[in-house]
Phi, psi and omega in degrees: 000319184299323183291314178296325178295321180298308184288326176288330173292320171298320185293324189251002193299312185299313182298311179303316182293316181296314181299315182293314183296312180297322176296324176293320178291326182285339189296334179258029182303307183296313184295318182293316181297320179289327180291317179289341180241044189302320188291335181262329178293311185260138179266116182263002178288145182274331180268133178231149176240215178284163179291146171294136179288142179298328180298323179294319176298317183298314182293316178303319180287320178297330173302324177269016179066037180232125178265117181291135181248330184200148174225137182239109182266131177287173184280340179212177186282002182289342180239160174271159179284132177263131184236121176266142182212165172242124181280122188281340181272311184264355177053068177212157177258144179202188180211147169235157168257135179240153181293136188292346179249315182272333180083008177287137179295122177271323179148188180232176179295117178275325181259102180269129177253006187304316183298316183295311184286332170296325176297313187293326183289318182293316179300317183295327183274317185213015174064018185069022186242018177066219184294323179301320177293322175305316180290321178300313180295313177305310181297317181303314177296321174299318177296325180291323174301315178297318176297319179302312179294313181294323178295325174300314176301315181291328178290330189302123183299143179278338181213174183295329185291335182278342186300316183298323180294327183288342189258349187225158173258126183267090180301330181284353186280177178291164183306317180297323180287326178291321180292323178296315179295320182297316185292319183281307188288318176296321180296321177297315187288336182253011188301309185297316183287321179295319178300315181295316177296318180295314182296318178294329179291313175297327177299313178295330183269327186240131182295323180294325176293318181299314182296317182299315184288316180295321184288325177295339180266006182091013180263185181269151182296147178273119186263151173283116182299342179283346184264092186294324183289320177295325178296321180292320182282340180249029178303112192230185177293335178292313181294319175305317182294320177301315181295316175303314181299317180297317181294322173297317176302315179296318182293322177290325180294333184279343181286153177283144178291126175238160178286122183242137180274111181294332178295322180288321176302314177295322180294317179297320179293321177296329175288327179281327177238078186278070178213157177285133183194168167285131187239120174251130181251115178256124181269159185299145173234175179293330179277325182236095186277037183241157163269133172224131176247127184244127173248127176268102181285129184242013179247023187270185180301140180064011183064025180295143176268104189235148187254148169239147185233143169238123187249136178233150174289175176307328181273002182089357181288136181294134180253305187196147178253122182247101178268124181301326179291340182272348181283156176292163181300319179299313182292321178300316179302310187296325182284328182247027180295323179289311175297339175290320181292322184269341181100350183296339178305333179255015178074206186296318179303319176293325176296317178296317179299311176305314178303314181295315180302317183292324177295322177297318177297329171300322181285339185297313175299330180286312178290328176302315182291317179300324173295319181290321175299321183292324178298323178295000000 
């Protein structure tokens, strides 16, 4: 097993290193962007009154020939409200931050980090090589999963005397021994989380992994839409729900646009979801002709960031309440699979934890190669 572990590690080492490093750098995208644009993102005034009404924001933006598409209200007055819009005169999309009480426009991101983090994201997903890169990354991560499992087997102490050595790094030893301990001991301590990050990454990339995970959680298999025979034979509740959703969207599109009070929708959603949260108000678009209010609850078990949704028709009539807690485990996993992969599901503490673990993963190909070179 040690020989296969060695050669598989050498085969995937460069890709694993690059993918882990780019993922670690991408993880703090939001925090770095907010820090560079601190004055517009955060509200530094000491005195606060009531929240600015969403209808007021909508009207103020329309006066400037800007159609609001989405608003994000923070959970407290320490941040400004983020408003996304489409400029009706110059035909472009943008966003502004507005004061949470007065509704005055504070500004937009002056320091953009988008290009850099888009580059890191592309490297992380496909090494800037398109579909070929996607397959290289996917195969390398599959190999990494095998390496994690085989590494755990190789780490497992053969007798009681070896147990203590397996759980600690002997910093006082010579450099080769320290490198060996770093590779083995850190690999053991991060095994479960690295395995989870790898599997959720594969889940996002491969339909067959997504199907395997969803089915293992009690859900329906994820089918390839191009396979018509399979689609017919596997007609399930998931497909029925999708069909119902499509028909509902079509019915809403055919309705006449009427004036809807965003204030009333927000009040109604707060009655249905009576807790403090980050609140997003999504206005109807050509593709999705519904109003949807999403509240991200941050006081759940393990402080996990989980969303609840309230859906309204184009006419403002209540349609459906989607509670995260009411969904099946499979549906819950599908909804939060990306923040599970990035650590955002646990907020800043989760991002920091994932960053540290991912940097350890970066070190494994390096320490592994150093161990191999010394043996040669």
